[in-house]
N, C-alpha and C positions, 0 to 999 in steps of 0.2 A: 370436394372435400370430403374425406370420410368421416362417417357420421356411427351411430352405433355407441358411440361414448359422448357422456357432458361438455366435451370440451372436444376446440373444433381444432380439426389434422387437414394437414395435407391430399389431396389426393393421392390413388396405386400410381396411374402418373409418374407426377412428382417425385413420389417417395423410387421408384424402383429408378426412375434419372439422376437423380440426387447419388444416392450408392452405389450406379454402374458408374460418374463418374469419378465419385469417391476413391474408390480403387484404379480406376483408370487414370488419375492423376498421380495418386502415389504408384504403380508400377513405374509411365511414365520419367516422375522423378530420381526414381531409381536407378531407372536405367543408364538415366541423363550425367551425375552423379560418379557413378560406375565407369564411363569411358574412357577416363584418365588409367584404371586399372587391366583394362579389356589390352589383351594382348593383338598388335597396333596386326597380326595376320588374320584372327575373326573381329576388326576392330567395325569393319563395314558395316558385315551383319544383325548387329548388336543397335547399330547410328539405325542403318533399316529399319531392324524392331521397333523402335522407341521412336522411330516417320511412320510408321502402318499403325503402328499402337495410338502416336496421338491425331493420328485422321479420325478416325475411329471416335479420338474421346474428346476430339475438336465438330464432329456432327452429333453424337450425343449433347456436347456444351447447345449448337441452335438450337436442338429437338429443344432443351430442358428450356431454355432461353426461350422461345416463341412457344414455347408454354406457357411458361409463366406472366406470356405475356398477352394471352390468350384463357387464361384462369386465374382470379386473384386469388393473396395467397390466404392464408386462416384470419378472422380477426385477430386484432391482435387483445390481451386481457383489461380492462381497463386500473388493474392494480401493478400493472408494470408500468416502470418510470419510463418519461420522458427519455431519457435518455440512452435509454437498451432500446428503445426504440429506436430512437437515431441514429448509434450504435451497430444494430444488426443491422440497418437498413443503408452505411455506408461500410460496413465493411461485405454485405452480399453482391454491392455491387464495384466494386475494387473485384472480389473476385471476379465475377463475372466481364469486369473488360481485361483481367489476367488472362483472365480462360480462354478472350479471346485472340488480346493481344497477342499470346506469347507461340500460341501453335501459329499462326499468320505470318510472323517475323523468321520462325521456322522451317518455315516454308519457306521465307526470299533465298534465307544459309543456303538450304538444303538444297536447292532448284540454283544459285548464282555458285555451289559450290563442284555447281559439274556433275552432279548426283543421277542416278535415274531412279524415280521409285519401281521398288520391286517388290510388285502382290503376290508373284509367286506364281499365279497362273500367265499371270500376264505379268509387261511391262508399262512408268508408262515418259518417256525421254522428251523432256522438254526440245533438247536442243541448244541449250548450254552452252555458252564454253565458261568453265572457271574461270571468275573474277575472281580476284581476288581480297577489292578493297572491299569490294561491295558484302561477300560472307564473311566475311571476317567481320566487321562492320556490325552485321546481321545477326552474327551469332553471338557477338557480344553483350548483344540487346538482349538476343535469346535467353540468354542465360537469367540475366541480370531481372528480366520478366522472373523469368522459371525463379529465380533464388527470391522475390518479391512473393510470387505466387506460392509459395512453400511454407510464408511467412506468415503469413495469411491463413494460411488450410492450419499454422500451430493457431492459430489469437482460435479460427472459429470455434477449431475441435479444445482446447480448454475454454473457452466461452461456455458451448456446450454441458461442458463437462461441468461448468459453477453451474449453469443451469439445472442440473436432470438432481448431483448430489448437496450441489452446498444451497442455492436459492429451493431447490428443489419447486418452480413454476411452473410445470409443463411446457415448457417453451419448446424444450429437447424432445418429448417424447410426440409433438406431430409431426416427424421426419424418423420418428423411427416406425419399421415395416411391423405387423403386427402377427 
C-alpha cells in the first residue's frame, strides 16, 4: 500500500503490473480480432506476435496474481455499499480466471495446430502434429474466453469511470499512477 495520501492505495508493483497487463490485454485482443482482415500470406507472423505477447501477458498475470496473494488489497472504505464490494470482488475473480484460462487454452490451440513458437532468437517446437479436432475446439473456446474477457474488461472500465466521475468515491484513485 502506498502512503502519503489519506486514502489507502495499491502499492507501486501492483499499479505497474495492473497497467502493463491492461495495455497487453488490449493489444493481444486487437491482434486477435484482426486476424481475418490480415492477408493470409502474413497472417502467421501476426498469429505468432499475438501468441508471443500473450505469453508475456500470461507471465505478468501470474506475477500479479502471486503479488495479490502475498500483498493485501487496500482496505475497503466503510462508506462503500456491500453490493459494490461484492461486485468488485466477483468481477476481479472472474477477470483473473479468464486472464489465466484464455492464454492456457490459446497455447493448447497453438501447439495442437502444429505451430512452432518463434521468439526471434530461438524457436520452441513441441513436435506435435496438427490435430484439427483438438485445435479447432481449443480455438473456439479460446475465442469465447477472450470475448468474455473483453466484456468483463469493458464492465471493469465502465465501473472505474462510474466510480471516478459519478460516485467520486476514490476507488479508481487507488490504482492510478501518481
